[in-house]
C-alpha positions as CSV (number, residue, x, y, z in Angstrom):
1,X,146.6,-74.9,-92.8
2,X,145.1,-74.4,-96.3
3,X,141.7,-72.9,-96.7
4,X,140.4,-76.2,-98.1
5,X,141.7,-78.2,-95.1
6,X,140.4,-75.5,-92.7
7,X,136.9,-75.7,-94.3
8,X,136.9,-79.5,-94.0
9,X,137.8,-79.3,-90.3
10,X,135.1,-76.7,-89.7
11,X,132.6,-79.0,-91.4
12,X,133.6,-81.9,-89.2
13,X,133.4,-79.8,-86.1
14,X,130.0,-78.4,-87.1
15,X,128.7,-81.9,-87.7
16,X,129.4,-82.7,-84.0
17,X,127.6,-79.6,-82.6
18,X,123.8,-79.9,-81.7
19,X,122.6,-77.2,-84.1
20,X,120.3,-75.7,-81.6
21,X,121.7,-72.2,-82.6
22,X,121.2,-71.1,-79.0
23,X,124.3,-68.8,-78.8
24,X,125.0,-70.0,-75.3
25,X,128.5,-70.7,-76.5
26,X,129.0,-67.0,-77.0
27,X,128.9,-67.2,-80.8
28,X,126.0,-66.4,-83.2
29,X,125.2,-70.0,-83.8
30,X,126.8,-73.4,-84.2
31,X,128.7,-72.8,-87.4
32,X,130.5,-69.6,-86.0
33,X,131.4,-71.7,-82.9
34,X,132.8,-74.4,-85.1
35,X,134.9,-71.8,-86.9
36,X,136.1,-70.5,-83.6
37,X,137.0,-74.0,-82.4
38,X,138.9,-74.7,-85.6
39,X,140.9,-71.5,-84.7
40,X,141.7,-72.7,-81.2
41,X,138.6,-71.7,-79.1
42,X,137.7,-73.9,-76.2
43,X,135.6,-77.0,-76.9
44,X,133.6,-76.9,-73.7
45,X,131.2,-74.0,-74.2
46,X,128.1,-75.8,-75.6
47,X,125.6,-76.7,-72.9
48,X,123.2,-78.5,-75.3
49,X,126.0,-80.7,-76.6
50,X,127.1,-81.4,-73.0
51,X,129.7,-83.9,-71.9
52,X,129.0,-86.2,-74.9
53,X,129.6,-83.3,-77.3
54,X,132.8,-82.3,-75.6
55,X,134.1,-85.9,-75.7
56,X,133.4,-86.1,-79.5
57,X,135.2,-82.8,-80.1
58,X,138.1,-83.8,-77.9
59,X,138.5,-87.0,-79.8
60,X,138.3,-85.3,-83.2
61,X,140.8,-82.6,-82.3
62,X,143.1,-84.6,-80.1
63,X,142.5,-82.2,-77.2
64,X,142.0,-82.8,-73.5
65,X,138.4,-83.5,-72.5
66,X,137.3,-80.5,-70.3
67,X,134.3,-80.2,-68.1
68,X,131.5,-78.0,-69.4
69,X,132.2,-74.4,-68.7
70,X,129.5,-73.3,-66.2
71,X,129.7,-69.7,-67.5
72,X,128.0,-70.9,-70.6
73,X,125.2,-72.8,-68.7
74,X,124.4,-76.2,-67.6
75,X,123.5,-79.4,-69.5
76,X,119.7,-79.9,-69.2
77,X,117.0,-82.2,-70.6
78,X,115.4,-81.0,-73.9
79,X,112.8,-78.3,-73.5
80,X,110.5,-76.7,-76.0
81,X,108.9,-73.3,-76.1
82,X,105.1,-73.1,-75.4
83,X,103.1,-70.0,-76.1
84,X,100.1,-69.0,-74.0
85,X,97.8,-68.4,-76.9
86,X,95.3,-66.5,-74.8
87,X,97.9,-63.8,-74.0
88,X,99.7,-63.8,-77.4
89,X,99.2,-60.4,-79.2
90,X,100.7,-61.5,-82.5
91,X,103.6,-59.1,-82.4
92,X,105.8,-61.5,-84.4
93,X,108.9,-60.7,-82.3
94,X,109.3,-64.4,-81.3
95,X,109.0,-65.5,-85.0
96,X,111.8,-63.1,-85.8
97,X,114.0,-64.4,-83.0
98,X,113.6,-68.1,-83.8
99,X,116.7,-69.4,-85.6
100,X,115.0,-72.4,-87.1
101,X,111.5,-71.1,-88.0
102,X,109.8,-73.3,-85.4
103,X,107.2,-70.6,-84.6
104,X,104.4,-69.8,-87.0
105,X,101.7,-67.2,-87.1
106,X,100.7,-63.9,-88.8
107,X,101.1,-60.3,-87.5
108,X,98.3,-59.5,-85.0
109,X,97.3,-63.2,-85.0
110,X,98.0,-65.9,-82.5
111,X,101.4,-67.6,-82.8
112,X,102.2,-71.2,-82.1
113,X,105.3,-73.4,-81.8
114,X,106.0,-76.5,-83.9
115,X,107.2,-78.6,-80.9
116,X,109.1,-81.1,-83.0
117,X,111.1,-78.4,-84.7
118,X,111.9,-76.4,-81.5
119,X,115.6,-76.7,-80.4
120,X,115.0,-75.4,-76.9
121,X,117.3,-72.4,-77.6
122,X,114.9,-70.1,-75.6
123,X,115.8,-67.1,-77.8
124,X,112.1,-66.3,-78.2
125,X,111.7,-65.5,-74.5
126,X,113.5,-62.1,-74.1
127,X,111.7,-60.3,-77.0
128,X,108.2,-61.3,-75.9
129,X,106.5,-58.2,-74.5
130,X,103.7,-60.3,-72.9
131,X,106.0,-62.9,-71.2
132,X,103.6,-65.4,-72.6
133,X,106.3,-68.0,-73.6
134,X,107.6,-70.6,-71.3
135,X,110.1,-73.5,-71.8
136,X,108.7,-76.9,-70.8
137,X,110.2,-80.4,-70.9
138,X,109.6,-82.0,-74.3
139,X,106.7,-84.4,-74.3
140,X,107.2,-87.3,-74.5
141,X,110.5,-86.8,-72.8
142,X,113.3,-87.5,-75.3
143,X,116.9,-86.7,-76.1
144,X,118.1,-84.4,-78.9
145,X,119.4,-86.7,-81.7
146,X,121.7,-86.4,-84.6
147,X,118.7,-86.5,-86.9
148,X,117.2,-83.5,-85.0
149,X,120.5,-81.7,-85.4
150,X,120.7,-82.3,-89.2
151,X,117.1,-81.1,-89.6
152,X,117.7,-78.0,-87.4
153,X,120.8,-77.1,-89.4
154,X,118.8,-77.4,-92.7
155,X,116.0,-75.1,-91.3
156,X,118.6,-72.6,-90.0
157,X,120.4,-72.5,-93.4
158,X,117.0,-72.1,-95.2
159,X,116.1,-69.3,-92.9
160,X,119.4,-67.6,-93.6
161,X,118.9,-67.9,-97.3
162,X,115.3,-66.5,-97.1
163,X,116.4,-63.5,-95.0
164,X,119.3,-62.8,-97.4
165,X,116.9,-62.9,-100.4
166,X,114.5,-60.5,-98.7
167,X,117.4,-58.1,-97.9
168,X,118.5,-58.3,-101.6
169,X,115.0,-57.6,-102.8
170,X,114.7,-54.6,-100.5
171,X,118.1,-53.4,-101.7
172,X,119.2,-53.2,-98.1
173,X,121.6,-54.9,-95.7
174,X,122.5,-54.4,-92.0
175,X,124.8,-51.5,-91.7
176,X,128.2,-52.2,-90.1
177,X,131.2,-50.3,-89.1
178,X,133.0,-51.8,-92.2
179,X,130.3,-50.1,-94.3
180,X,131.0,-46.8,-92.7
181,X,128.0,-46.9,-90.5
182,X,128.3,-44.7,-87.4
183,X,127.8,-46.4,-84.0
184,X,124.1,-46.1,-82.8
185,X,125.0,-43.6,-80.1
186,X,126.8,-41.4,-82.5
187,X,123.7,-40.4,-84.6
188,X,120.2,-39.5,-83.8
189,X,117.4,-41.8,-84.9
190,X,115.1,-40.5,-87.6
191,X,111.7,-39.2,-86.3
192,X,109.9,-42.2,-87.8
193,X,111.3,-45.6,-88.7
194,X,109.9,-49.0,-89.3
195,X,111.2,-50.0,-85.8
196,X,109.3,-47.0,-84.3
197,X,106.1,-48.0,-86.0
198,X,106.6,-51.7,-85.0
199,X,107.2,-50.6,-81.4
200,X,104.0,-48.5,-81.5
201,X,102.0,-51.4,-82.7
202,X,103.4,-53.7,-80.0
203,X,102.8,-51.1,-77.3
204,X,99.2,-50.6,-78.4
205,X,98.6,-54.4,-78.5
206,X,100.2,-54.8,-75.1
207,X,97.9,-52.2,-73.6
208,X,94.8,-53.8,-75.2
209,X,95.9,-57.2,-73.8
210,X,96.4,-55.7,-70.3
211,X,93.0,-54.1,-70.4
212,X,91.5,-57.4,-71.5
213,X,93.3,-59.3,-68.8
214,X,92.1,-56.8,-66.2
215,X,88.5,-57.2,-67.4
216,X,88.8,-61.0,-67.1
217,X,90.3,-60.7,-63.6
218,X,87.4,-58.5,-62.4
219,X,84.7,-61.0,-63.5
Protein backbone atom coordinates (compact mmCIF):
# COMPACT_ATOMS: atom_id res chain seq x y z
CA UNK A 1 0.00 0.00 0.00
CA UNK A 2 1.42 3.38 -1.02
CA UNK A 3 1.77 6.14 1.54
CA UNK A 4 -0.88 8.18 -0.30
CA UNK A 5 -3.37 5.33 -0.27
CA UNK A 6 -2.60 4.59 3.39
CA UNK A 7 -3.12 8.24 4.32
CA UNK A 8 -6.46 8.30 2.52
CA UNK A 9 -7.57 5.14 4.33
CA UNK A 10 -6.55 6.59 7.70
CA UNK A 11 -8.54 9.75 6.92
CA UNK A 12 -11.61 7.67 6.07
CA UNK A 13 -11.29 5.60 9.23
CA UNK A 14 -10.71 8.71 11.35
CA UNK A 15 -13.86 10.25 9.90
CA UNK A 16 -15.88 7.35 11.34
CA UNK A 17 -14.47 7.67 14.85
CA UNK A 18 -16.29 9.86 17.42
CA UNK A 19 -13.35 12.20 18.10
CA UNK A 20 -13.91 12.13 21.86
CA UNK A 21 -10.12 11.62 22.26
CA UNK A 22 -10.87 9.54 25.37
CA UNK A 23 -8.00 7.03 24.85
CA UNK A 24 -10.25 4.17 26.00
CA UNK A 25 -9.24 2.37 22.81
CA UNK A 26 -5.72 2.11 24.19
CA UNK A 27 -4.29 4.76 21.86
CA UNK A 28 -3.55 8.45 22.46
CA UNK A 29 -6.60 9.70 20.60
CA UNK A 30 -8.81 8.95 17.63
CA UNK A 31 -6.23 9.61 14.90
CA UNK A 32 -3.64 7.23 16.40
CA UNK A 33 -6.37 4.59 16.69
CA UNK A 34 -7.32 5.18 13.04
CA UNK A 35 -3.68 4.67 12.07
CA UNK A 36 -3.58 1.45 14.09
CA UNK A 37 -6.78 0.16 12.49
CA UNK A 38 -5.35 0.86 9.05
CA UNK A 39 -2.41 -1.27 10.11
CA UNK A 40 -4.64 -4.15 11.17
CA UNK A 41 -5.69 -3.36 14.75
CA UNK A 42 -9.11 -4.48 15.98
CA UNK A 43 -12.08 -2.27 15.09
CA UNK A 44 -14.04 -2.94 18.29
CA UNK A 45 -12.08 -0.94 20.87
CA UNK A 46 -14.04 2.35 20.87
CA UNK A 47 -16.79 2.52 23.53
CA UNK A 48 -18.04 6.00 22.50
CA UNK A 49 -18.44 4.81 18.92
CA UNK A 50 -20.25 1.72 20.11
CA UNK A 51 -21.99 -0.80 17.91
CA UNK A 52 -22.83 1.80 15.28
CA UNK A 53 -19.18 2.79 14.95
CA UNK A 54 -18.03 -0.82 14.71
CA UNK A 55 -20.60 -1.45 11.98
CA UNK A 56 -19.38 1.53 9.94
CA UNK A 57 -15.75 0.46 10.28
CA UNK A 58 -16.58 -3.14 9.37
CA UNK A 59 -18.39 -1.96 6.25
CA UNK A 60 -15.56 0.36 5.19
CA UNK A 61 -12.84 -2.23 5.74
CA UNK A 62 -14.81 -5.32 4.71
CA UNK A 63 -14.12 -6.93 8.07
CA UNK A 64 -16.39 -8.99 10.36
CA UNK A 65 -18.55 -6.94 12.71
CA UNK A 66 -17.34 -7.75 16.22
CA UNK A 67 -18.98 -6.98 19.56
CA UNK A 68 -17.47 -4.13 21.52
CA UNK A 69 -14.47 -5.35 23.51
CA UNK A 70 -15.50 -5.05 27.19
CA UNK A 71 -11.85 -4.58 28.14
CA UNK A 72 -12.10 -1.11 26.60
CA UNK A 73 -15.33 -0.18 28.39
CA UNK A 74 -19.05 -0.17 27.75
CA UNK A 75 -21.19 1.91 25.43
CA UNK A 76 -22.92 4.58 27.52
CA UNK A 77 -25.12 7.66 27.04
CA UNK A 78 -23.28 10.95 26.56
CA UNK A 79 -22.01 12.48 29.78
CA UNK A 80 -20.30 15.80 30.45
CA UNK A 81 -17.90 16.92 33.15
CA UNK A 82 -19.23 19.22 35.87
CA UNK A 83 -16.91 21.05 38.29
CA UNK A 84 -17.98 21.82 41.86
CA UNK A 85 -16.95 25.45 41.75
CA UNK A 86 -17.02 25.80 45.54
CA UNK A 87 -14.27 23.20 45.86
CA UNK A 88 -12.21 24.09 42.78
CA UNK A 89 -8.79 25.48 43.75
CA UNK A 90 -7.81 26.65 40.28
CA UNK A 91 -4.87 24.26 39.94
CA UNK A 92 -5.35 24.08 36.14
CA UNK A 93 -4.60 20.34 35.98
CA UNK A 94 -7.99 19.59 34.46
CA UNK A 95 -7.43 22.25 31.80
CA UNK A 96 -4.13 20.63 30.88
CA UNK A 97 -5.82 17.23 30.67
CA UNK A 98 -8.76 18.22 28.46
CA UNK A 99 -8.04 17.16 24.86
CA UNK A 100 -10.53 19.60 23.32
CA UNK A 101 -10.10 22.75 25.44
CA UNK A 102 -13.59 22.39 26.93
CA UNK A 103 -12.46 23.64 30.35
CA UNK A 104 -11.74 27.31 30.91
CA UNK A 105 -10.29 29.23 33.83
CA UNK A 106 -7.15 30.90 35.12
CA UNK A 107 -4.56 29.62 37.61
CA UNK A 108 -5.86 29.91 41.20
CA UNK A 109 -9.27 30.90 39.87
CA UNK A 110 -12.42 28.87 39.51
CA UNK A 111 -12.62 26.66 36.41
CA UNK A 112 -15.75 25.71 34.50
CA UNK A 113 -16.69 23.32 31.70
CA UNK A 114 -18.21 24.38 28.38
CA UNK A 115 -20.81 21.61 28.36
CA UNK A 116 -21.51 21.76 24.63
CA UNK A 117 -17.80 21.19 23.92
CA UNK A 118 -17.25 18.39 26.44
CA UNK A 119 -16.76 14.99 24.78
CA UNK A 120 -17.33 13.01 27.97
CA UNK A 121 -13.80 11.59 27.84
CA UNK A 122 -13.43 11.90 31.67
CA UNK A 123 -9.67 12.52 31.35
CA UNK A 124 -10.04 15.50 33.67
CA UNK A 125 -11.08 13.35 36.64
CA UNK A 126 -7.81 11.58 37.59
CA UNK A 127 -5.59 14.69 37.88
CA UNK A 128 -8.06 16.69 40.02
CA UNK A 129 -6.58 16.82 43.55
CA UNK A 130 -9.90 17.89 45.08
CA UNK A 131 -12.10 15.23 43.43
CA UNK A 132 -14.42 18.09 42.56
CA UNK A 133 -15.26 16.93 39.03
CA UNK A 134 -18.06 14.49 38.26
CA UNK A 135 -19.50 13.12 35.03
CA UNK A 136 -23.23 13.70 34.61
CA UNK A 137 -25.67 12.89 31.80
CA UNK A 138 -25.81 15.62 29.18
CA UNK A 139 -28.76 17.96 29.63
CA UNK A 140 -30.91 17.83 27.69
CA UNK A 141 -30.22 14.16 27.02
CA UNK A 142 -28.81 13.82 23.52
CA UNK A 143 -26.61 11.67 21.35
CA UNK A 144 -23.10 12.51 20.17
CA UNK A 145 -23.45 13.50 16.52
CA UNK A 146 -21.18 13.68 13.49
CA UNK A 147 -21.35 17.47 13.81
CA UNK A 148 -20.08 17.16 17.40
CA UNK A 149 -17.29 14.87 16.20
CA UNK A 150 -16.13 17.28 13.49
CA UNK A 151 -16.11 20.19 15.95
CA UNK A 152 -14.24 18.15 18.56
CA UNK A 153 -11.63 17.11 15.99
CA UNK A 154 -11.10 20.75 15.01
CA UNK A 155 -10.64 21.81 18.65
CA UNK A 156 -8.29 18.90 19.32
CA UNK A 157 -6.14 19.78 16.31
CA UNK A 158 -6.14 23.46 17.28
CA UNK A 159 -5.02 22.52 20.79
CA UNK A 160 -2.22 20.41 19.37
CA UNK A 161 -1.02 23.28 17.18
CA UNK A 162 -1.12 25.69 20.11
CA UNK A 163 0.87 23.36 22.36
CA UNK A 164 3.40 22.75 19.59
CA UNK A 165 3.79 26.49 19.09
CA UNK A 166 4.34 27.01 22.81
CA UNK A 167 7.00 24.30 22.86
CA UNK A 168 8.78 25.87 19.92
CA UNK A 169 8.71 29.31 21.55
CA UNK A 170 10.15 27.82 24.72
CA UNK A 171 12.76 26.02 22.68
CA UNK A 172 11.82 22.76 24.31
CA UNK A 173 10.12 19.50 23.49
CA UNK A 174 9.27 16.39 25.49
CA UNK A 175 12.35 14.22 25.86
CA UNK A 176 12.09 10.73 24.45
CA UNK A 177 14.31 7.69 24.32
CA UNK A 178 14.92 8.51 20.65
CA UNK A 179 16.34 11.84 21.77
CA UNK A 180 18.74 10.06 24.08
CA UNK A 181 16.74 10.78 27.20
CA UNK A 182 17.29 8.44 30.11
CA UNK A 183 14.28 6.64 31.59
CA UNK A 184 12.83 8.57 34.56
CA UNK A 185 14.07 5.99 37.05
CA UNK A 186 17.61 6.17 35.71
CA UNK A 187 18.32 9.74 36.74
CA UNK A 188 17.59 11.79 39.81
CA UNK A 189 15.22 14.72 39.54
CA UNK A 190 16.76 18.17 39.94
CA UNK A 191 16.18 19.77 43.33
CA UNK A 192 13.71 22.29 41.96
CA UNK A 193 11.70 22.03 38.77
CA UNK A 194 8.57 23.60 37.35
CA UNK A 195 6.75 20.39 38.22
CA UNK A 196 7.97 20.63 41.83
CA UNK A 197 6.83 24.23 42.11
CA UNK A 198 3.47 23.42 40.53
CA UNK A 199 2.99 20.53 42.93
CA UNK A 200 3.84 22.78 45.86
CA UNK A 201 1.22 25.30 44.76
CA UNK A 202 -1.37 22.56 44.38
CA UNK A 203 -0.52 21.07 47.77
CA UNK A 204 -0.85 24.44 49.48
CA UNK A 205 -4.14 25.13 47.73
CA UNK A 206 -5.50 21.72 48.68
CA UNK A 207 -4.59 22.33 52.32
CA UNK A 208 -6.30 25.74 52.28
CA UNK A 209 -9.40 24.20 50.71
CA UNK A 210 -9.48 21.43 53.32
CA UNK A 211 -9.22 23.95 56.15
CA UNK A 212 -12.02 26.00 54.57
CA UNK A 213 -14.15 22.88 54.18
CA UNK A 214 -13.52 21.97 57.82
CA UNK A 215 -14.58 25.44 58.99
CA UNK A 216 -17.80 25.20 56.98
CA UNK A 217 -18.52 21.75 58.42
CA UNK A 218 -18.13 23.00 62.00
CA UNK A 219 -20.57 25.88 61.52
